[in-house]
DRENKOL-103648 format. One record per residue (C-alpha): x negated, y, z; residue in one letter. Coordinates in steps of 0.001 Angstrom, whole numbers, padded with zeros to 6 digits, always signed. Example, Ala and Ser with C-alpha at 12.3 -4.5 7.8 and 13.67 -1.06 7.14 Angstrom:
BEGIN
-012300-004500+007800a
-013670-001060+007140s
This chain:
BEGIN
+002985+033542+032955m
+006594+032876+034170s
+007431+036588+034377d
+006005+037389+031064a
+008268+034503+029381v
+011305+035125+031154s
+012018+038588+030091f
+014812+037263+027658v
+017156+037318+030545h
+015894+039746+033156e
+016483+043607+033228d
+013186+045285+034045n
+013020+048979+033027h
+009176+048956+032763e
+009024+045727+030754d
+011499+047148+028333d
+009648+050272+028135q
+006442+048261+027025h
+008662+046086+024761g
+009993+049028+023004a
+006508+050677+022667d
+005310+047242+020885n
+008534+046329+018903s
+007063+048213+015884s
+003577+046618+015852l
+002408+044634+012804d
+000828+041322+013021p
-002737+042883+012585d
-002024+045424+015305h
-000975+042734+017759d
-004159+040592+016955d
-006267+043695+017726d
-004330+044509+020920m
-004620+040888+022144i
-008172+040873+021508a
-008752+044059+023569g
-006774+042795+026417l
-008753+039659+026495t
-011998+041498+026472q
-010723+043855+029423r
-009239+040818+031195l
-012726+039144+030892s
-014546+042195+032376e
-011934+042322+035247a
-012617+038680+035816e
-016361+039110+035764a
-015825+041869+038467i
-013621+039816+040678l
-016284+036858+040388q
-018988+039159+041672a
-016720+040155+044662l
-016413+036577+045345v
-020016+035541+044866t
-021951+037813+047111g
-021450+041312+046061q
-018628+041944+048260v
-020500+044643+050341n
-021668+046510+047379t
-018103+046821+045955v
-016473+047500+049173l
-018872+050264+050147n
-017711+051935+046665n
-014151+052804+047177d
-013871+054604+043897e
-015084+051727+041942l
-012613+049446+043824a
-009831+051929+042899s
-010766+052108+039325v
-011363+048196+039121l
-007717+047953+040446l
-006135+050330+038114r
-007925+049018+035239h
-006833+045463+035882t
-003263+046580+036449q
-003040+048447+033223q
-004675+045367+031347a
-002076+042840+032762l
+000860+045103+032018r
-000217+045518+028384q
-001062+041914+028100s
+002450+040840+029489q
+004266+043450+027213a
+002421+042408+024080s
+003004+038607+024997y
+006627+039065+025550r
+006962+040855+022323h
+005033+037938+020402l
+007122+035262+022358v
+010332+036926+021286t
+009456+037183+017608r
+008196+033651+017148i
+010712+031448+015582p
+009621+028274+017597a
+010688+026959+020912v
+008700+028285+023880v
+009367+027099+027443f
+007539+027007+030884e
+008085+023982+033138l
+007261+023352+036693a
+005222+020197+037352p
+008704+018484+038416s
+010325+019551+035032g
+012488+022446+036162t
+012716+025060+033629t
+011022+028364+034731l
+011512+030392+031436a
+012690+030061+027716v
+012665+032307+024650n
+015552+033249+022496e
+014696+030687+019740a
+015717+027991+022210v
+019196+028892+021888t
+019002+029483+018132k
+017636+025862+017735i
+019339+023811+020350t
+022411+025926+020973g
+021989+026169+024890y
+021800+029750+026524a
+018883+030699+028931p
+021408+030538+032029d
+022169+026830+031112e
+018447+025842+031392l
+016585+028121+033867i
+016535+026291+037377g
+017480+022975+035968k
+015536+019899+034707n
+014393+020417+031263w
+014229+016584+030561w
+017672+015879+031824d
+019294+018130+029367i
+017151+017511+026375f
+015861+014089+026437i
+018286+011100+026938p
+017764+008582+029748g
+016489+005622+027410q
+013432+008025+026174q
+012335+008960+029667r
+009410+006818+029254h
+008042+009497+026630q
+008379+012053+029415v
+006292+009870+031618d
+003754+009516+029123q
+003820+013378+028479l
+003025+014034+031934y
+000243+011602+032348r
-001198+013602+029301q
-000636+016837+030890w
-002395+016020+034003r
-005411+014989+031934s
-005403+018211+029747g
-003145+020132+027340d
-000920+018282+024679v
-001144+018708+020995t
+001278+017751+018104n
+003653+015406+019956v
+006880+014834+018093v
+010062+014806+020288l
+013742+014327+019372v
+015778+016952+021700l
+019575+016701+022120s
+021292+019895+020844a
+024605+021300+021932k
+027378+020840+019427n
+024985+020107+016708t
+022829+016999+015546a
+019680+016281+017559p
+016623+018368+016643v
+012964+016919+016090t
+010212+019128+017091i
+006440+019146+017019e
+005313+019942+020522l
+002060+021597+021549t
+001581+022730+025338s
-000886+024305+027580a
-001320+023917+031413n
-001484+026667+034082r
-003112+025723+037204y
-003363+026993+040905h
-006795+028282+042205p
-007070+025106+043847d
-006919+023175+040649g
-003340+021752+040964s
-000901+021843+038126l
+001155+025153+038460a
+003205+024979+035274s
+003289+023655+031781i
+003899+026055+028780v
+005278+024306+025572g
+005675+025565+021976v
+007800+023368+019846g
+008255+023885+015996v
+011619+022433+014368d
+010584+019828+011724i
+014081+018364+011174s
+014449+020363+007885e
+010926+019188+006921r
+011679+015417+007682d
+014850+015698+005870r
+013120+017168+002650m
+010329+014534+002787v
+013084+011750+002741q
+015002+013521-000067e
+011612+013770-001993l
+010873+010014-001566r
+014577+009237-002645t
+014230+011554-005558s
+010875+009821-006623r
+012191+006329-006351d
+015551+007257-008391q
+013102+008868-010974l
+011209+005741-011137a
+014354+003491-011657i
+015920+005980-014404i
+012393+005760-016334l
+012424+001886-016011q
+015841+001599-017424g
+015403+004140-020160a
+016191+002802-023810a
+013144+004573-025120d
+009626+003552-024518g
+007758+005956-022134i
+003955+005863-021560t
+001467+008183-019868a
-002410+008387-020914q
-005397+009926-019427a
-007617+011989-021533p
-009823+009062-022256d
-006901+007323-023933g
-006418+004633-020843s
-002549+004085-019868l
-001585+005393-016491i
+002057+004555-016657y
+004324+002613-019012a
+008202+001521-018479n
+009721-001774-019338a
+010676-000657-022832t
+007283+000514-023708a
+005828-002841-022891a
+008326-004734-024920q
+007773-002278-027974l
+004017-002986-027559l
+004292-006591-027226g
+003535-007132-023616d
+004804-009090-020665e
+005285-006324-018128s
+004423-002636-017709p
+001739-003761-015141a
-000066-006055-017527h
+000162-003354-020200l
-001505-000739-017983i
-004185-002980-016857s
-004915-004012-020638t
-007662-002315-022407d
-006441+000389-024881v
-008421-000951-027621g
-007107-004422-027246a
-003520-003079-027539i
-004507-001109-030805r
-006041-004361-032173r
-002565-005843-032022r
-001193-003630-034695f
-001908-001993-037997d
-000797+001609-037460i
+000684+003328-040376l
+002531+006770-041022d
+005940+007062-042269e
+004818+006388-046049d
+002876+003063-045098g
-000526+004610-045237k
-003024+003730-042600p
-002989+006240-039570l
-006383+006590-037725s
-006420+006670-033998y
-007272+010368-033756d
-004129+011184-035690r
-001889+009636-033276l
+000592+012440-031582p
-000772+011444-028185g
-004367+012273-029201r
-003436+015541-031094i
-001442+016778-027998a
-004567+016217-025751l
-006715+018022-028102q
-004296+021069-028811t
-002132+021063-025815g
+000910+021355-027796q
+003949+018978-028171s
+003568+016837-031150v
+006193+014352-032804s
+005712+011910-035775a
+007486+008875-037200i
+004865+005921-037018i
+004987+002442-038249r
+003587-000497-036367f
+002793-003803-038065r
+001797-006589-035752k
-001207-008455-037103r
-000244-011871-036188d
+003195-012289-037690n
+003470-009142-039742g
+006728-007827-038280v
+007016-003994-038934e
+008844-001558-036746r
+009276+002167-036984w
+009010+004613-033923s
+009810+008130-033499n
+006893+009035-031336v
+006840+012459-029263k
+003795+013537-027334a
+004081+016053-024761t
+000790+017112-022672p
+000742+017725-019002v
-001319+021137-018290l
-002999+022103-015327n
-002906+025602-013829e
-005544+026630-016404r
-003581+025417-019299g
-005668+022308-019943q
-004253+019046-020590p
-004816+016491-017887t
-002374+013837-019365s
+000056+013074-022106v
+003624+011554-022021v
+004472+009578-025150n
+007957+008720-025736i
+008974+005927-028357f
+012275+005912-030110q
+012663+002845-031866d
+014260+003665-035366i
+013492+000473-037091t
+017134-000236-038002d
+017648+003167-039280i
+014662+003140-041488k
+015361-000361-042659r
+019120+000790-043679s
+017435+003861-045452e
+015119+001559-047282q
+017852-000935-048240a
+020093+001995-049617q
+017157+003347-051465r
+016117+000050-053001l
+020021-000533-054065l
+020097+002995-055657a
+016906+002503-057607n
+018028-001011-058713a
+021498+000640-059693g
+019659+003010-061964n
+017640+000402-063557i
+020628-001799-064185l
+022661+001095-065567a
+020022+002545-067880t
+018896-000568-069701s
+020740-002645-072353r
+017752-004956-072593d
+018225-007450-069800y
+014874-009043-070097e
+013071-005556-069497t
+015835-004718-066889m
+015081-007814-064752l
+011421-007390-064979q
+011849-003816-063483d
+014213-005000-060822v
+011475-007693-059850a
+008558-004930-060023q
+010991-002811-057754l
+011012-005392-055072a
+007263-005319-054524v
+005848-004621-052114p
+008900-002958-050007d
+010900-006293-050018m
+008517-009041-051246a
+004971-009748-051812d
+006054-011512-055195w
+009353-011767-056794c
+010786-014027-059708a
+013695-014069-061648v
+015286-017075-063411h
+018118-016960-065729l
+020505-019572-067303i
+020507-019010-071204e
+023727-019390-073297e
+022420-022978-074338d
+022315-024045-070445a
+018464-024039-070525s
+016693-022147-067634v
+014101-019587-068364q
+011911-017405-066048q
+012397-013826-067273l
+010361-011928-064844a
+007745-012138-062210v
+005858-009571-060084a
+003188-009486-057324h
+001485-006964-055155v
-001785-008150-056727d
-001230-007905-060654p
-004142-010372-061103g
-002205-013144-059377k
+000673-012922-061715v
-001308-014874-064491a
-002277-017546-061929v
+001372-018023-060890i
+002602-018318-064548l
-000352-020686-065385e
+000730-022736-062320w
+004441-022817-063364q
+003540-023971-066823r
+001225-026984-065548d
+003842-027949-062817h
+007210-027351-064358p
+010203-027415-061948s
+012520-030316-061281n
+015924-028843-062155w
+017544-031875-060261d
+015975-031051-056944a
+018228-030805-054117p
+017054-027375-052781t
+015357-024226-053910g
+016337-022536-057233i
+017863-025565-059052p
+020243-025870-055867s
+021013-022021-056137v
+021797-022208-059886l
+024008-025135-059349r
+025867-024280-056338t
+025833-020352-056596g
+025000-020158-052884r
+021745-018541-051409s
+018974-020312-049749e
+017186-018783-046730f
+013968-019796-045117y
+013104-017108-042581p
+009936-019040-041476d
+007949-021680-043596i
+005323-023648-041294p
+002641-025563-042866d
+004470-028902-041659e
+007356-028059-043847l
+005227-027403-047082i
+003339-030720-046171t
+006703-032622-046045a
+008172-031019-049311t
+005209-031259-051554i
+003471-034750-052036k
+001096-033584-054947d
-002287-032824-053401p
-003022-030479-056266e
+000232-028626-056075r
+000074-028541-052239l
-003458-026710-052402a
-002054-024149-054846i
+001000-023553-052505v
-001315-023042-049500r
-003441-020752-051421s
-000537-018421-052161i
+000439-018761-048325g
+004227-018677-048103f
+005609-017340-044881s
+009179-016332-045615s
+011534-017052-048746v
+014948-016152-049915m
+016599-017076-053035i
+019973-015259-054172a
+022194-016060-057088p
+023205-013872-059789m
+026998-013990-060271i
+029411-012378-062473a
+033107-013302-063107r
+032725-016323-060882g
+029729-017896-062961r
+026263-018154-061812t
+023930-016564-064372l
+020630-016853-062610g
+018535-016414-059464a
+016244-013870-057833i
+013471-015236-055486t
+011954-013110-052811f
+008650-014249-051021v
+006797-012941-048276w
+003232-014330-048394a
-000076-012377-047871e
+001754-009769-045468s
+002897-012535-043290r
+006368-011030-042890r
+009523-012702-042234h
+013166-012036-043624y
+016181-011564-041540t
+019784-011960-042112g
+020086-008225-043131d
+017407-008709-045825d
+019520-011804-047246l
+022644-009721-047377a
+020606-006994-049204l
+019070-009822-051726a
+022646-011216-052358e
+023837-007687-053246e
+020805-007070-055638i
+021732-010449-057214g
+025351-009580-057509r
+024312-006143-059210r
+021999-007646-061459a
+024370-010641-062412g
+026996-007815-063448l
+024412-005965-065359a
+023210-009202-067472v
+026920-010120-068172d
+027695-006590-069339n
+024542-006784-071556t
+025592-010115-072891r
+029114-009073-073608l
+027640-006046-075397f
+025657-008303-077413r
+028290-010468-078437q
+030563-007559-079402a
+027777-006292-081651q
+027393-009830-083104q
+031102-009991-083690l
+031215-006666-085381n
+028341-007970-087693s
+030070-010969-088746e
+033339-009190-089275l
+031463-006706-091679e
+029807-009575-093545q
+033395-011115-093923r
+034750-007827-095236v
+031750-007486-097792a
+032327-011030-099093e
+035832-010477-099432r
+035092-007133-101298t
+032890-008912-103648a
+035695-011601-104424q
+038092-008861-104993l
+035700-006946-107578r
+035253-010162-109353a
+039022-010729-109605t
+039242-007327-111125n
+036723-008065-113636v
+038570-011261-114530t
+041723-009293-114709l
+040201-006516-117072q
+039043-009446-119280t
+042423-010917-119567e
+044032-007591-120132i
+041590-007003-123141t
+042403-010586-124657e
+046156-009915-124153r
+046064-006649-126189r
+044063-008603-128922r
+046604-011341-128904a
+049451-008806-129123e
+047866-007246-132402a
+047367-010568-133949a
+050625-011997-133349v
+053152-009122-133809r
+055186-011346-135916t
+055969-013441-132793l
+057431-010506-130812n
+060035-012223-129103a
+057790-014974-127728q
+055073-012724-127111l
+057416-010304-125326e
+058575-013124-122801q
+055022-014173-122290r
+053983-010622-121535v
+056748-010249-119120n
+055815-013309-117262e
+052354-012319-117093r
+053194-008913-115921t
+055084-010418-112941t
+051994-012479-112278q
+049787-009444-112311l
+052084-007540-109989q
+052203-010383-107520s
+048328-010478-107461a
+048202-006712-107067n
+050496-006750-104118l
+048307-009612-102421g
+045182-007505-103037l
+046722-004681-101339r
+047886-006582-098460r
+044381-008237-098202e
+042714-004576-098190i
+045418-003614-095366a
+044228-006654-093286v
+040645-005750-093813r
+041183-002212-092630r
+043282-003519-089617q
+040442-005707-088789a
+037994-002809-088821q
+040065-000818-086487e
+040232-003700-083973t
+036673-004158-083842v
+036211-000514-083359r
+038828-000686-080297s
+037129-003556-078890v
+033710-001918-079016l
+035320+001346-077517r
+037055-000669-074690r
+033854-002503-073918t
+031662+000564-073803r
+034384+002284-071359e
+034552-000915-069189l
+030790-000659-068783y
+030787+003149-068051d
+033728+002807-065646v
+031907-000099-063863s
+028609+002113-063634q
+030700+005020-062182r
+032391+002885-059715i
+029006+001639-058478g
+027968+005169-057922l
+030921+006423-056007a
+030514+007389-052365r
+034041+007467-050976t
+037251+005248-051742p
+038828+008540-053105e
+035981+008682-055656d
+036555+005089-056491v
+040411+005704-057143l
+039618+008852-059205n
+037130+007109-061539v
+039911+004467-062134l
+042851+006953-062846l
+040424+008878-065133a
+039908+005814-067341s
+041854+005204-070689s
+043409+002096-069401y
+045421+003945-066570l
+045851+007341-068513r
+049773+006793-068379p
+049643+006312-064753a
+051227+009041-062508s
+050058+007904-059201y
+047627+005706-057641g
+047003+004570-053935s
+044526+002250-051832v
+046256+000733-049148t
+044283-001489-046443l
+045480-003878-043809l
+044948-003459-040390d
+042413-006378-040433r
+040734-008374-043296p
+042892-011486-043815h
+041698-015020-045053a
+043447-017365-047262e
+045057-019687-044459h
+045664-016957-041851e
+048968-015210-040832s
+049484-012057-042708p
+048633-008769-040850p
+051623-006760-039434s
+050483-003176-040281n
+048920-001221-043014a
+047301+002186-043799l
+047359+004383-047002v
+043688+004869-047004l
+043612+007435-050051v
+046264+008167-052834d
+046307+010675-055630q
+049197+012063-057749s
+048310+013221-061213r
+050995+015695-061374e
+050313+017781-058032t
+046442+016724-058033g
+046736+015967-054273r
+047605+013252-052018p
+050995+012390-050692h
+050769+009678-048168f
+047087+009445-047324a
+046645+008415-043558g
+050265+006972-043153t
+050511+003743-041372r
+053701+001501-041588y
+054518-002037-040588p
+054702-005079-043067i
+057468-007343-042842h
+056471-011029-043200p
+059183-011625-045938d
+058042-008877-048019s
+054254-009072-047574v
+053728-010754-050932d
+055786-008349-052627i
+053826-005312-051305v
+050431-006810-051046f
+049587-009749-053311p
+046956-012220-052118r
+045789-013711-055257t
+047754-012431-058330k
+048764-009060-059806v
+052274-007845-059301i
+053760-006170-062352q
+057283-004411-062055v
+058270-003448-065549s
+061472-001575-064146d
+061699-000662-060587l
+065312+000104-060692n
+066215-003222-061972a
+063786-005232-059825a
+065370-007052-056847p
+063539-007600-053515h
+062087-004219-053388i
+060913-003506-049806p
+062323-000639-047883e
+059269+001216-047234q
+058519+001159-050927m
+062003+002336-051998l
+061621+005278-049531s
+058548+006534-051669h
+059973+006180-055101l
+062265+009253-055189p
+059174+011473-054266d
+056988+009791-057010l
+059609+009332-059795g
+058069+005793-060474s
+059739+003433-062955r
+057177+000868-063153s
+054532-000502-061002l
+051002-002423-060966l
+049683-003815-057782s
+046240-005455-057539f
+045051-007361-054470p
+041710-005974-053118l
+039494-009247-052479i
+035953-008793-051105a
+033652-011086-049335n
+036152-013763-049645g
+038825-011810-047435q
+041853-010180-048646w
+041893-006428-047458n
+044733-004755-048919g
+045961-003536-052528a
+045427-001030-055111m
+048617+000310-056688s
+049612+002317-059694f
+052861+004045-060662h
+054152+004992-063949f
+057116+007393-065054l
+058220+005011-067798s
+058938+001333-067582p
+056736-001183-069196g
+053727+000585-070064i
+050686-001716-070101l
+050040-005057-072108d
+048388-008209-070876k
+045045-007162-072148s
+045016-003872-070395d
+046034-005523-067070v
+043179-008135-067461r
+040617-005160-068007h
+042084-003193-065003i
+041882-006428-063038q
+038138-006741-063463g
+037660-002962-062575l
+039774-003435-059355v
+037736-006427-058388d
+034575-004260-058550q
+036261-001560-056760a
+037268-003783-053879a
+033627-004814-053396v
+032633-001137-053571a
+035299-000040-050947i
+034481-003160-048552h
+030588-001931-048778n
+031652+001586-048080m
+033731+000563-044962r
+030886-001754-043648l
+028485+001128-043864l
+031144+003527-042118e
+031752+000840-039476m
+028008+000438-038892e
+027681+004199-038442a
+030505+004398-036139e
+029160+001616-033826a
+025908+003341-033747r
+027531+006486-032612r
+029780+004713-030046e
+026508+003028-028685a
+024999+005970-028071e
+027879+007571-026530k
+028462+004659-024278a
+024858+004719-023209n
+025020+008349-022293e
+028260+007674-020354l
+026858+004740-018666r
+023980+006800-017311l
+026173+009561-016110k
+028490+007142-014485f
+025512+005530-012623l
+024143+008582-011453a
+027510+009726-010083m
+028177+006413-008266i
+025022+006361-006628s
+025580+009844-005269h
+029088+009328-004175e
+028128+005842-002438l
+024761+007442-000717r
+026968+009996+001066t
+028880+007622+003465p
+026134+005326+003567l
+023794+008002+004937t
+026186+009217+007608s
+026728+005390+008711i
+023090+004675+008704k
+022153+007925+010631g
+024813+007421+013387f
+023955+003632+013801a
+020430+004254+013933t
+021022+006814+016660t
+023170+004398+018614l
+020515+001649+018377l
+017650+003856+019471a
+016106+002424+022629q
+014766+005547+024060d
+018177+007719+024262v
+021135+006799+026352s
+024510+008213+025287w
+027505+008684+027298d
+030785+006822+026357e
+032426+009815+024588l
+029273+010386+022421s
+029147+006714+021648q
+032897+006670+020696r
+032551+009885+018670d
+029549+008221+016804f
+031482+005027+016210i
+034509+006894+015026s
+032429+008802+012512t
+030917+005460+011425i
+034363+004092+011090n
+035661+006907+009067e
+032879+006646+006714e
+033146+003042+006207a
+036836+003436+005241d
+035642+005987+002700k
+033106+003667+001388l
+035591+000827+001355t
+038251+003097-000453e
+035719+003960-003028m
+034586+000286-003709i
+038308-000508-004121e
+038616+001988-006625q
+035471+000709-008561l
+037068-002802-008538l
+040415-001598-009590d
+038824+000463-012312l
+036707-002572-013440s
+039762-004840-013327r
+041532-002280-015574l
+038634-002147-018070d
+038466-005940-018170a
+042287-006261-018431g
+042498-008219-015280l
+044482-005835-013293l
+048227-006989-013326r
+051470-005401-012407v
+054558-007118-011465r
+057550-004796-012341p
+060945-005443-011018a
+064228-003330-010541p
+063996-000954-007858c
+064822+002434-006419a
+062331+005156-006576l
+063455+006249-003041s
+062285+002641-001804d
+058730+003412-003132i
+058763+006764-001476v
+059600+005070+001745s
+057030+002532+001388a
+054331+005096+001082a
+055754+007609+003462m
+053440+006887+006470s
+050425+007522+004226q
+052040+010665+002661l
+052504+012176+006128q
+048986+011416+007312a
+047689+012904+003993i
+049741+016008+004305t
+049431+016695+008099s
+048021+020240+007274n
+050586+020937+004554h
+054342+021048+004076t
+055545+018213+002057l
+058947+018528+000259n
+060335+015334-001556i
+063457+015781-003708h
+064872+012459-005132i
+068434+012655-006322p
+070904+010283-005073d
+072118+009423-008628d
+068515+008618-009900l
+068819+005317-011936p
+066809+002334-010889s
+063355+001904-012590i
+061421-001290-013411k
+058119-001076-011460a
+055599-002689-009147d
+056435-000984-005682t
+052989-001417-004333q
+051143-000016-007566r
+053511+002871-008078v
+053063+003888-004261a
+049291+003765-004739q
+049804+006173-007727v
+052000+008545-005814l
+049595+008391-002731t
+046529+009250-004915n
+048410+012165-006632l
+049517+013738-003262v
+046068+013198-001738d
+044487+014940-004708n
+047003+017837-004249a
+046197+018055-000519a
+042490+018073-001270k
+042728+021156-003258y
+045341+023285-001940s
+045263+025811+000834p
+046319+024731+004352r
+050101+025255+005234r
+050840+025352+001666s
+053685+023424+000130d
+053214+020221-001827i
+056511+019077-003794a
+057545+015602-005200v
+060403+015950-007597r
+062045+013160-009651a
+064638+013360-012472f
+066034+011635-015540t
+064222+012210-018855q
+065850+010190-021640g
+065417+006406-020775d
+062627+007074-018417t
+062347+008557-014799v
+059823+011430-014549q
+058127+012215-011176v
+056424+015687-010554d
+053856+016144-007901v
+053166+020006-007578s
+050764+022027-005264d
+049658+025600-004613q
+045966+025147-005264g
+043422+026454-007375i
+044563+024984-010556g
+042744+023201-013545i
+041426+025162-016311p
+043038+023962-019720p
+039630+022930-021206e
+039214+020412-018290e
+042505+018817-018275r
+041399+016337-021077i
+038904+014977-018718y
+041053+014660-015460i
+041791+011050-015617f
+038282+009977-016619e
+036493+007971-013848a
+033982+009983-011888f
+034051+012868-014395r
+034271+016415-012786r
+035050+019755-014320g
+032258+022313-014862e
+032391+026021-013388g
+034076+026116-010116d
+032533+024675-006897s
+036046+023270-005793n
+036065+020660-008685k
+038772+018130-009049r
+038632+014442-010412t
+035848+013278-008167k
+036089+009535-008090g
+038260+007060-009814a
+041436+007524-008137g
+043054+009461-011153l
+041588+007018-013742a
+043263+004020-011777i
+046532+006269-011746c
+046444+006335-015537k
+045754+002621-016098g
+048659+001653-013511l
+051193+004000-015205i
+050294+002770-018659e
+050442-000746-017647a
+054196-000036-016712h
+054821+001208-020233g
+054935+004868-018877g
+052410+007917-019393r
+050711+010312-016836i
+049641+013990-017551w
+048718+017374-016377i
+051512+019946-017178q
+050522+023057-019100e
+050813+026207-016758r
+049221+029513-015945e
+047821+030731-012855g
+047104+028709-009546p
+048614+025620-008711g
+048747+021979-010616t
+051756+019771-011543t
+050754+015991-012231a
+053567+014072-013927s
+054266+010469-014749f
+057015+008662-016259t
+058444+005202-015585l
+061046+003181-017698p
+064686+002809-016667v
+065286-000734-015478a
+068283-001297-018048s
+066109-000068-020898t
+063222-002542-020411v
């Protein structure tokens, strides 16, 4: 056995010949040969046994048989040894033969590949002294006890290796014995399982990470068996399904979970269990997604989810389970529902001139999406209160409600409810109405029983306001559905109330205009009748005068005088008559103008309500007849909303503007500062600013004067933009001629601008909401990437520290002092890396929180370089560091320690990604009122598309294996330089090499 194994280092021509003959054998041929050799050896062994057991004389008398037997045995042994050597050479496992004392008798080549020890370093030496440290010798003793009693199977040992990490093998051995039964040698075969153990550990770690990610996911995730039972749920799924924990949810019967909800489709229609995406996916084996509404039966709370079901298929393509992902889209759906309701309400309010019908349609629109029943009360012109509209999800209950209200009239002096809203103009909001509140408020038993039968669960009452007056109130009630209102619902109700109030006010104004027109026409008719009677009288008098002239011609002189006097009177009467007719025509024209202006105000108001952008609002106003002379209009917003008693803002932004001459904007997007002394001139708070002649007006701010030559303006109107009780900016109109509009036009434009301010404010709120949603989604994505990168970066040094520490603490291995120092040095280096990484994370957190402070003071850049020189030399030990600091470089104002940290990080980053023995240069020079520092290397360079991410924490570029910007070092550099008032960037350049630059202010300019 020993000769057969040790062929790897012996030169035997006959063995090599046999080995060459068998080197081309395939595994099946090897198996057949071994089987044949085994059979022939068994036959030889039987013959030898016969020699030993009594047939000696027979064999010895047959010399030919003995000779044949000897040759047969020798040939079988040679072939067996050749095949065995061939197999041992090819096997990728450790094969060795040991003497009972532990001395190595033979090894195969795989021992060198796996452990690094050559055969001549092992043969003749004690195997266990080389491979098993002293503290593990008790394992060897235990192995020897097992070997004495028989073979050893599947024993795991850790063997020391030459210049590599220890190797874990799984050992199986067989014993060879002398004819007297004593142990001759031990043949062992060991399989390297180090990689298998590492893969098992990585698989376990990957599984734990996946569990953490799923539990922390923002979407609900469940897994169901084909029978519908839950086999997995994360925390978000448990929360969405109303359970205390994922474990409790999984243990709950699926039927009990379904009974918690009314399950509806996107249109609110009941959805059967078999139509759920998970059931369809299990039936079809295809992924299914749908929008589902879940309404809790205990409180009526309704939520929307975008549910995606993905089946898990076996090797035959049959579903074995299904994974459901619940994305909560309740806020999006409620926003869409609110916008749709507002749009429908706007259409109703814009198309009806009869506000009684209009309010009934609005009340009916709110049912059932916004209320189980809705009522509208209106203050009539005689100050009485009338209920003009009521709607209920059950039309049969409308008559019951009206009858109850007739039998139980409201107390209009009540401190709460509809009377209070009509008096104060402030909404009332009752998100939850317990029975105790109803009992405490209503003392009449009969009325209490009726109220309980209606079943109030939540109520909100919103005022209808127009031009600062409360015109009525709209009441929204959840009852039978047991749902509850939120603050968003109240804001929607108030917006509907405001729109309804404006519509009612406009309708009343239209009615008043019609009534005024009728009265004027009646007065004109009466005056016309009077004039006709006067003409008849005049005709009669003229006839009588003619008769008198014929009768008294003799009195010519006297009659002549009387005729002249009468003629003068008639001329005066005719002149008065003509004047009266002119006045009547002017009155008719005035009435027509008022009606025309009223209709235009109504139309412009409607178009403002339908506008989608501030630019649309501005174009609607410029298109009106009131502003037809205007040559330019603009909407300017302050950098923040401003209440009445707050200090004015310091900056403003031209949101949109429009020139009638060019048809395009001039200053849109321009931001400029506002001087406190001129804030009331440029941005009026509560009054309209009208400048009839800009050339003669004093105190015009400089920023306004700079725009006048481009616009050619001679006069100006500026209106405050007031919305939600806050001052948001101004809307201005320029005219090419001085003094264009009168007070009446300005008053009408003021009303339109007030409505435009509310519209622009609502547009900005919607835009801010959408932007906030996008930023939240982006922040969530960045947070997940950041956590994944941090876990990976921290785990690398921790793995090394844990591995070497475990090795040092092992009780069955004895390390020499040099090895221990080497292990401890590695632990120390990895701990330093871990400490540096944690310090970077802390600095990054302080930067984000604004807690990292710098203390700049005048100093020389050369002093900063000297302070960091020891670190720079250690970093560039394998490179050539060139520093060029001019002697005449001015002093800078900087925090020496922080700037040294920035310089060290940049040089360290250059050294990591540059070839060994290449140059790294640090240069400084004056750039205006700053000092610029460049750190250049000759490394791989950074692609242009990745330079924008270079200073982001734990962000690495895609594409090349040598990726920069790993960690938070460069992000901290950016924060520190910007805290000094400087900037940091990567210079644009082609080819290899990178130049990182930063600037610091000169001390004299700070």
